[in-house]
C-alpha positions in Angstrom: 173.6 -145.7 74.7 173.6 -149.4 75.6 172.8 -152.1 73.1 170.4 -153.9 75.6 167.9 -151.0 75.7 165.1 -152.3 73.5 162.3 -149.9 73.0 158.5 -150.1 72.8 157.1 -153.4 71.8 160.4 -155.3 72.4 160.4 -154.7 76.2 159.3 -157.4 78.6 156.0 -156.5 80.1 155.3 -157.1 83.8 152.5 -157.4 86.3 153.6 -156.9 90.0 151.6 -158.8 92.6 152.3 -158.1 96.3 150.1 -157.0 99.2 152.7 -154.4 100.4 152.5 -151.1 98.6 156.1 -150.2 99.5 157.3 -153.5 97.9 155.3 -152.9 94.8 156.6 -149.3 94.5 160.2 -150.5 95.0 159.8 -153.2 92.3 158.1 -150.8 89.9 160.9 -148.2 90.3 163.6 -150.8 89.9 162.2 -152.2 86.6 161.1 -148.9 85.2 164.6 -147.5 85.7 166.2 -150.5 83.8 166.2 -150.9 80.0 164.0 -153.6 78.5 161.1 -153.7 81.0 157.7 -152.2 81.1 155.4 -152.5 84.2 151.8 -152.7 83.0 150.2 -152.8 86.4 150.1 -153.9 90.0 147.8 -156.1 92.1 147.6 -156.5 95.9 146.3 -160.1 95.9 145.9 -163.2 93.8 142.3 -162.6 92.8 143.1 -159.2 91.5 146.2 -160.6 89.8 144.1 -163.1 87.8 141.7 -160.4 86.7 144.4 -157.9 85.7 146.4 -160.6 83.9 143.4 -161.4 81.7 143.2 -157.8 80.6 146.8 -156.7 80.5 148.3 -160.0 79.1 151.8 -159.4 80.6 154.8 -161.5 79.6 155.8 -162.1 83.3 153.9 -161.9 86.6 156.0 -161.3 89.7 153.9 -163.1 92.3 154.1 -163.0 96.1 152.6 -166.0 97.8 150.9 -165.1 101.2 148.5 -162.3 100.6 145.2 -161.5 102.3 142.2 -161.8 100.0 143.8 -164.3 97.7 147.1 -166.2 97.8 149.7 -166.6 95.1 149.4 -170.4 94.7 145.7 -170.3 94.0 146.3 -167.5 91.5 148.9 -169.5 89.8 146.6 -172.5 89.6 143.8 -170.4 88.1 146.2 -168.8 85.6 147.4 -172.2 84.5 143.8 -173.5 84.3 142.7 -170.7 82.1 145.8 -171.0 79.8 147.2 -167.5 80.5 150.2 -166.7 78.4 152.1 -165.0 81.2 155.0 -166.8 82.9 154.7 -166.6 86.7 157.9 -165.9 88.7 157.3 -166.2 92.4 159.1 -163.5 94.4 158.6 -164.1 98.2 160.3 -164.3 101.5 159.2 -167.9 102.1 161.2 -170.9 101.1 159.6 -173.7 103.1 158.4 -176.9 101.4 154.8 -175.9 102.1 155.3 -172.8 100.0 157.8 -173.8 97.3 156.4 -177.2 96.2 152.7 -176.1 95.8 153.8 -173.0 93.8 155.9 -175.1 91.4 153.3 -177.8 91.1 150.7 -175.1 90.4 152.6 -173.9 87.3 155.1 -171.3 88.4 158.0 -170.9 86.0 160.4 -169.7 88.6 160.9 -169.1 92.4 163.1 -166.4 93.9 163.5 -165.0 97.3 163.1 -161.2 98.0 166.7 -161.0 99.1 167.9 -161.7 95.5 170.3 -159.1 94.1 168.9 -156.6 91.6 170.7 -158.1 88.6 169.7 -161.6 89.5 166.1 -160.6 89.5 166.5 -158.9 86.1 168.1 -162.0 84.7 165.4 -164.2 86.2 162.6 -162.2 84.6 164.3 -162.4 81.2 164.7 -166.1 81.6 161.1 -166.5 82.7 159.9 -164.5 79.7 161.6 -167.1 77.5 160.0 -170.0 79.4 163.1 -171.1 81.2 162.9 -172.3 84.8 164.6 -170.1 87.4 165.1 -171.2 91.0 167.0 -169.7 93.9 169.7 -172.1 95.2 167.7 -172.7 98.5 164.6 -173.6 96.6 166.4 -175.8 94.1 167.9 -177.7 97.0 164.5 -178.3 98.5 163.0 -179.5 95.2 165.9 -182.0 94.8 165.4 -183.3 98.3 161.7 -183.7 97.6 162.4 -185.7 94.4 164.9 -187.9 96.2 162.5 -188.6 99.1 159.4 -190.2 97.6 156.2 -190.0 99.6 153.9 -193.0 100.2 150.6 -192.9 98.3 147.8 -191.6 100.5 150.3 -190.2 103.1 151.4 -186.9 101.6 151.0 -183.8 103.8 148.2 -181.4 102.9 149.0 -177.8 102.1 147.6 -175.0 104.4 144.9 -174.2 101.8 144.0 -177.8 101.3 143.5 -178.0 105.1 141.2 -175.0 104.9 139.1 -176.5 102.2 139.0 -179.9 104.0 137.8 -178.1 107.3 135.0 -176.4 105.3 134.1 -179.7 103.7 133.8 -181.3 107.1 131.3 -178.6 108.1 129.2 -179.5 105.1 130.1 -176.5 103.1 129.3 -176.6 99.3 132.0 -175.9 96.7 130.3 -172.6 95.9 130.3 -171.6 99.5 133.9 -172.6 99.9 134.8 -170.5 96.9 133.0 -167.5 98.3 134.6 -167.9 101.8 138.2 -168.3 100.5 137.9 -165.8 97.7 138.7 -168.4 95.0 136.8 -169.9 92.0 134.8 -173.0 92.2 137.2 -174.6 89.7 140.1 -173.9 92.1 138.1 -175.5 94.9 137.6 -178.6 92.8 141.4 -178.6 92.1 142.1 -178.5 95.8 139.7 -181.4 96.4 141.3 -183.5 93.7 144.7 -182.9 95.2 143.7 -183.7 98.8 141.7 -186.8 97.7 145.0 -188.1 96.1 147.0 -187.2 99.1 144.6 -188.9 101.5 144.1 -191.9 99.2 140.3 -191.4 98.9 137.7 -190.8 96.2 135.0 -188.6 97.8 134.3 -185.9 100.4 132.9 -188.3 103.0 135.9 -190.6 102.9 138.3 -187.5 102.9 136.7 -186.2 106.1 136.7 -189.7 107.8 140.4 -190.3 107.0 141.3 -186.7 108.1 139.7 -187.3 111.5 141.3 -190.7 111.8 144.7 -189.2 111.2 144.2 -186.3 113.5 144.2 -183.7 110.6 140.8 -182.4 111.7 141.3 -182.5 115.4 141.3 -186.1 116.7 142.7 -189.5 115.9 141.3 -193.0 116.4 144.8 -194.1 117.6 145.0 -191.4 120.3 
C-alpha cells in the first residue's frame, strides 16, 4: 500500500471537458486508476462545463479549448466571473499565441499540451489544486516572449472570438442576440466587447466597427 493513496474526501476532484468522447474516456480511466483523484463528471463543451462546475464544485477542471457549442476560453472567463472555486488546467493540442494568451488572461491556472507524459499531468493537477501555476515549456516560452514584446495601445490583435463578436456587432446584432448565436452569456459578450474596445483604442460599438473596417479587420481598409 502506497502512502500517497488518500481516500475519500482527501482526493482531488476533477471535471473533464473535451469534445472527443475517446479523450474523455482515456483521461477518466487514467485518473481513476491513480490514487488521490476522483472524477466527478465530464462535459463536451464550455457551456456544459460551466453548468456542471456549478453543481459538482470540482477542485480542478481539465479544459480543452476548441470545442463546438462553446469554447474553453469563454468557459474560463465565465467561471472566473462567477467566482467558481475550481482551478482550470487547460489541456489541449494547441500552443499558438491566439490560444495560450487568451486562456491565461481569462483565468486559467495552468496550460499543458495533450502530449504531456502521464506523471507530468498528475503533477500538474496536484499543483493546480493548490493554486500553483503550471505551464508546459512551449507555453512558458511564448508567454515570456509576449511579456518582452510590448504591444502598442490600440494595436493589439483580436482573438478569433473577439473577431466573431465584432462581425456580429457590425451587422447590428444586439448583445442578447450575439450571446444566443455564439452560445455564451451576455456577460461574456460584454467582456469580449470591453477587451476589443481596449485593443482597438475605442470606447463604443460604432467606433469599434469604424476602426475595424479602416484596418481591414472587417474586410476592407481605407489605405488599400
